[in-house]
Each structure stands twice: as C-alpha cells, then as structure tokens.
N, C-alpha and C positions, 0 to 999 in steps of 0.2 A: 505494500498498501505504498502511495506513494503521500509525502508529507505536505502542506500549506504551508506556508510562513503567515502565523498569529498575526492578528490585526487590529488596533484595539476596537471601543464600543467607539470610542468618543472618532476616530476617523470614519468607519461606518456612514454613521449619521451623517456626517462633513459630506459625504462621496455623496450620500442619498438628496440632502439636501443641495449640492448641485446639481446632479442630475436631471432635480425634477426642480429646478428654477424656481426654489422658493427662495434661495436667497433678498429678493425686494420685500416679500412679502414677509419676511422676517426681521427685517429690519425696519420695514415703517411698521414693526410689534415692539421692535426695542425703543422708537421714538416716541409709540403709543403712550407706552409705559413710563418714559421718564418725563410727560410731562408735569406731576407735582415734581418734582425735582428741578426742573428747569425752571416751571414761573413759583413753588413754592406753595407750601399747603396752604395759604391762608388764600390765596388766586385758584388754586384749583380746590377749592371748598367749595368756591363761586363760582364753578364752572362743570360744565355736565361730559363725563368720561369723552378724552376726544377721540375719533373715531378712524383712519382712514386706508384710501381709497386712489388706488394707481399713483401714487405719491402726491397726494393731494392730502390733508391731515386736518376736519372739519370740529369747531369746537363750541361748545352751544355755550351761551354765559348765561348770567342771569338778569346783567343791567345792561342799558345799554353802556352806561358810561364807561363800565369795566371794557363791554364790545372797542370803543373806539378806544380806549387807552393800549389792551392787545394789540389793536391797529398798525399802531401808528408803529409798533416792537417787531412788526410784523419778520424783518428781515435779521432779527438782531437771536430769535427763538428762532427760527430757519438756520439759521446756522446752529446757535446751540442745540437743537434735537435731532438735526445729526450728526452732530461733533458725540452727543449724548450715544446716539444709531452705530454710529462707528462706521456711517456709511452715507452717500448721499439719499436717504428716504425721500424726503424732506423737500418736492418743489416747492408748493403753495400751503397757505394757510389759510383757511376761513372760519373768520366768526360770525354764528349765528343767534338770534333769541330763541 
C-alpha cells in the first residue's frame, strides 16, 4: 500500500475555500463581523447588524443624524473594514433608516 503525505486540516480547508471561490464571501463576513470593533460598541448598538452583498455593506441606522455622521466617514470606514477583513472585501458602504 502506498503512503501519501499527511496534510493538515487547516490546509485542506484553505484549499477547499480557494477551490470553491468562497474567499471573497469569507472576507465580506469578516468585514461585517468587524463592524463593532471599527465603530465602537456605542455606535454599533445604535445600528443594525450590517450585511454585505457583492462588496456592498449596508448598515441600518436608528437615527438620521447618525446616518449623516457615518456617511461623512465612509471612506475611512471602508478602509478600516477592509483592513480588519485582511482583503478588499468592501467597495461601497450604504446607510439607511
């Protein structure tokens, strides 16, 4: 019987993610999970859980004032979220009531 080199589970999972093109979706999920760390717990408590689809993160805001304040910081927030995701996962950030 021929022996095959052993491969770690981490390597098998990494290869499966690459083969199924799930890397971008995984990065989007990491970015959404980083929202409270990026904006802080107080602001995260005033917003809904963000969701990401095709690189566009949508965040529901409880007040128009908060939505306006976050809108003025879009470019910085996108940069910080992408750093947290360790990838260019977010291309656009949208806020709605």
